[in-house]
Steps between C-alpha positions, in 0.01 A plus 500: 500500500845615624723669244803278450810652345596341169861436415580552135814291541301180562268545201787607274718209608220255426440664163869480410511129578190435289646691204822299517305175529250564221766630260725199562771723644442767232608237246858484630473128571481434126863609456645191667618347170716799419844466667526878532186522715486158664620626837213750504236265363569229756356725770155475336460123516442269794800298605494122491553481874758681716627862502332834436412723204265795461213288362487302825390820674175545306275258689641585849463872432139453393427300816680755717292788360179299538596449863538877528128530419390275784525750791278749311229239463521384860481856632190561295334185636590605855343842439184322383494312831616161377676276746732210426217287361390772257853564378561125475197459273597801291862399440408132467244575229750717311760227524257240367413722204868547417553124522202441271623758248839334501350162415284655226814645343668161525209339316510769230874454451469124463199521273325242720412457866807512719620612840832640617552577871804718439329729245576863591151610608446175690825544691406863556167403657663244733780740596268792574282286723801374699639854529163619631506236773846615607395866498218418741754393763644743751786701348765329710387157382487584131880469441491168689225367272688625192814322615304179556369512142851545361648231724216258416571545129872440554443208737279310257771514234765394752306210651399354164796554265509387141768306316716812459437640847229703675448730202527240228311649203356170380379334820489748788218483752293757311513290183415185697199659673356629174551161337337306784221743589413664167648249254695783335857486377681812620850371439740794495213744540300686764306304760187557705721507809627841388207670676685461833770738376284726286267561797791673673564711191138617518544562874809714438290710262236547771762602753632757252155657472464508879828691511379750239172548688681571826549851643873501426644772279584429137870511580457239772296279271763515226772425755318192625428380146865541398619319814249216447609464137867488598439242774290285267763503226774422753304207641438366150870515419609349832253212477576422135799269570283296738158539341523567126293773337227304320178665386330171411548378859447848655795445733571725797796660324282573197234655726745743657680571174189596302355689800811716509469571128128581523550726802767687306249561220225601740735744672596658167136530389395638841773764485419602141121493501392552862783714640602705195148497357563390140141378468462586133798285406347210690158530334543226233632256761220586744233436235641153438553438872140584590373242249777244525288188551281590202807559281656176620184305417472657155867440429497138612173423321568673169863395495400134507223534243695720260811284527309187397315689223809665354706184510224314323543747211875467475471233231415785264841621385370825352309589818797415717741692282283811518467472878860411572720646229794509739505129583820334387338229292271747326776751454717247322209418271385857423819704529764245414703507825398533863602794712791387715666676788211741535227541752251359248693176476462433870140611507385302199659175612243455771215733426201340333188669370321410822772670704500812283126530562568565870627852438178660368312333786689708759391847379150364432473381861629835622246701300211290630629529857543877469150545362355298785701688761388839372134410445466254791383232259528149648735279298334184627133423564349647819582310813869416551619862480811415700633319196519806279501814711736625765782312659461175310364248752264708710400852408513787745234704320 
């Protein structure tokens, strides 16, 4: 097997995103009720529709970094002698497994059988498969195919506008398709149609890896990454007056805007960890990044179960008071007056026992992931190793 150079930046970036996601923004989102911290806390919640905050970057960054894993997997299959058909089966099977895992998580969250086409892993599977098809084209045709995907997404919204225009949150074409095809109400939310835009985000991640694998010097690579980030941010800003930045519709302006932000992060991580060699500082992030799908599955599964269990116990005032002594209602009962104007006041106004339980889950996930990384212990049953080891979607080991 050929020795493929690993890039700490990609694993560390993926690990950083997973830590932010599983810790609910390190708990900062719970400060939104405190006027002193509201401007900070609003960056750790999804917006109702238009504009951009930091939390809207989590899912695109995850998809971008997953796309960065794709070239490693394809190169390995080529070394093994696989042609297009072999790679098609390999990526298609991985995509189907991600789609299936996404629907299993949806069922667990609902507590009954259910399906959700825009669930994160499901969208990830669809997007990776589409990005793979584009990567199999000749290099000169890949940008053309990417542009067609973006234009197709925009054109569908333009040709079938809602009551409030092409990007009407309540009745845009994405909402209509999901209602008619899947009988699902996605009013003001994400739609299955998003995969047209997210596929290009995955593709941009793959192109970034191809740049890093090239024979260019580190200085040249950083220069190209910085230039690409600047161009992407500029395009996002220039298109915003015409095409609003909307994550839930994955508009063209949103695609370029978040790509510029992600490329800026990748450039910083590449400079710190791959150029300057601060590998030890990146170790915690790399451990999480190498086992990101496992950690995501554990987080999404346990978060749903523990939330329902803890909330079912909240009728017990003594149990709730011991778990959440800082909550305003409990503070007024046990201490006489609630804490006002402090960080606790903003935190306690939203944070339930179920939400507090998220924080010990993060270090627990990390310790399990570290143990598995050091001892090479599989975190999932034998078989789908790509889901838990190396580069998220398809391992390069």
